[in-house]
C-alpha positions, 0 to 999 in steps of 0.5 A, a space after each residue: 256186530 261187524 259189517 265192515 270186513 274191509 272199508 269200502 270207498 267212502 263218498 266225498 259228498 254224503 247225502 240223505 237217502 229216504 227209502 220207502 219200504 223196509 223189506 229185503 230190498 230196502 234194508 239191504 240198500 240201507 246197509 249198502 249206502 251206509 257202508 259208503 258213508 251216506 245218511 239213510 232213513 227207512 220207512 216201513 208200514 209194518 209195526 213189527 217184523 214177521 215171525 218165522 211161521 208167518 213168512 215162510 222160507 227163502 232160497 239164496 243163490 250164490 250171486 246173493 250170498 257173495 254180496 252178503 259175504 263181502 259185507 262181512 255177514 258170512 258168520 251171521 248167515 251161517 247161524 240162520 242158513 243151511 247149505 244146499 247140496 242137491 236137487 231132486 226132480 220129481 213128478 207131482 202126481 206119482 212122486 217118480 224121481 225123474 232125476 237128481 243133480 248134486 251141486 258141483 262145489 268147484 262151480 260154487 267156489 268160482 262164484 265166490 258164493 253159496 246156495 243156501 236156505 233160511 227162514 225169510 224172517 231170519 234173513 229179514 231180521 239179519 238185514 234189519 239188525 245190520 241196518 241199525 248197527 250201520 247207523 241207518 234209521 229204520 222207522 217201523 209203523 210209518 205208512 207213507 200216503 204220498 210222495 213228491 219227488 220234485 220236492 223230495 218229500 214224503 208224507 206219512 199217515 200221521 201227517 208228518 213229512 220227511 225230506 231227503 236228497 234222494 227217495 228210493 221206492 222199495 215198497 214192491 208191486 202195487 206200492 205207493 212208489 209205483 203209483 207215483 211213477 204211473 206204472 200199470 197194475 198187473 193183469 189177472 194171474 194165471 196161477 197162485 203161489 202158496 207159501 207154507 212151512 212144516 216143522 222139521 220135528 214133525 217131518 222126521 217123526 212121520 213115517 210117510 216123510 222119511 225121504 224128505 229130510 236128508 241130513 247127510 245131503 241137504 236137498 231141494 225138491 222140485 215137483 212137476 205137474 199139470 198146471 201145478 208144481 211144488 218147490 220144497 227145501 229145508 231151512 236153517 236156523 235154530 228152529 228148522 222147517 221144511 218150506 214149500 212154494 206150491 203153484 196151482 190154479 187161481 181159486 179166489 184165495 189170493 191175497 198178499 204176503 201179510 195176510 194168511 189165507 184159508 189152508 184149504 186152498 193149499 190142500 186142494 192143490 196138494 190133494 191132487 199129488 203124490 202121497 208125500 205132498 198130500 201128507 205135507 198139506 195135511 201137516 201145514 197149519 198156515 199159508 200165504 197165497 200170492 198171485 203169479 201175476 202177468 205184468 208189463 215191463 217197468 220202462 222207467 225206474 227213475 223219476 223225471 225229477 232225477 231225485 227218485 228211483 225204484 228198486 226191487 219188486 217195485 222196479 222189476 216184478 218177478 214171479 213169487 217164489 223165484 230163486 232170484 227174487 231176493 237176489 235181484 233186490 239185494 243186487 240193486 242195493 249193492 249197485 246203487 251204493 257202489 255208484 254213489 260211493 263216487 258222489 262229489 257234487 249234487 249234479 251227479 245225482 241224476 246221472 248216477 240214478 240213470 246209470 243204475 237203471 241202465 246197469 240193472 235193467 238188462 240184467 233183471 230182464 234176462 233173469 226174470 224171463 228165465 224165472 218165468 220160464 222155470 214156472 212154465 216148465 214146471 207146470 207144463 200140460 200133458 203133451 209133446 214138451 212135457 213128454 220131452 222134458 220127462 224122457 230127457 231126465 229119465 234117460 240121464 237118470 238111467 245113465 247115472 248122470 246128473 240132471 243138468 249134465 249133458 248126455 252127449 259130448 258137450 261139457 254141459 247143458 245150456 241150462 247148466 251154463 245159464 245157471 252158472 252165468 246167473 250165479 257167477 254174476 257179481 253186481 258190485 264188480 259190474 258197478 265198478 266196471 261202469 265207473 271205470 269205463 264210463 263214469 270216470 270219463 264223464 266226470 273228466 269230460 265235465 272237467 274239460 268243459 268247465 276249464 274251457 268255460 273258465 278260459 273263455 271267460 278270462 279271455 273275454 274279461 281281459 280283452 
């Protein structure tokens, strides 16, 4: 298993990182840190990784896939993922096609990534296998009961303790890492999000669903509704499914990603929708129900000790089902590792962690605000904004334009410009730029100060 297409810069001082949480963010961070030469241990409470049917689907935008390509995982991704070609925008209630957008290949080439779909479990297994192959220690079945950042020690449910130089909290919203940082819990959720899948073999043999699976034009579907919405997309791999994220009102079914919820909750949302969605609801056998919580911004990602940092959902919660959910988490790991590739002395540790926070907060805040806006846009109640949304799309559809194409003399819509900016972001380049513009200067300044102190000391001793 090759994960080093070309050797990245190696750290001059290898230290021990302890990652609490073995989800996407924790495993990706482990790979990234091992790539630059650090020692890594991951602690995951689950005894085994989830299977495809348990975990649902995942959408991976170009800003995520380009990182994995750079890490040498393109061939492995090809085996588990399928490349997106288009998106159909429809109404939940009637199924009316408001518009279609076919992705511009040239735009994706400029981003150096691809927009791909896979099973969540396949993606996590890929990261797990590569973390192990890179030399990281991944310990399953190891729930953490306490973290002492000052002593840089983690205590397990077994009573064992593990010590490291830096602790990384990658255990998501409501995890023990957030409690250590005194982060406020989210308030009541206005919506739930159900995640489910229906096998491709079932869909292609169902006469009501012939327009859902498109072999010649891999299509994601986005259905808009009043207080509810659906995102659907095919997954790749050897056993493909049609994955769905279904947004609907809170109804007491909410739980977490590890717990199955009664399927009737999902069906109660889809029963209000067009025939294809009702049929998909009838065919779905299992679901997870996650609250779309309203949360306060996490101000401090770095513990005051300077030896613990949060990343992924623990640092920047994002609505479940968001296209940038996994992407932001993997960007986090890539940036952190890039910064720590320059480590030469322990006194740099705190400054690198705070630099990570500084680099990532603005990016994550902007992206999350956009993702929250997408959920609101999809679930607009009847009224002026909903009518404007639908009429604008119908006008472009009737004019033969792509849904995100400008209908006037502009080259592109603001929405498409924003998508290109988000997709084109290169997390590792941003970390490199920080080092060139600020990190190196700080180290030089330290060197000057040290020289001045030595000179003064020598002068004093000889007087």
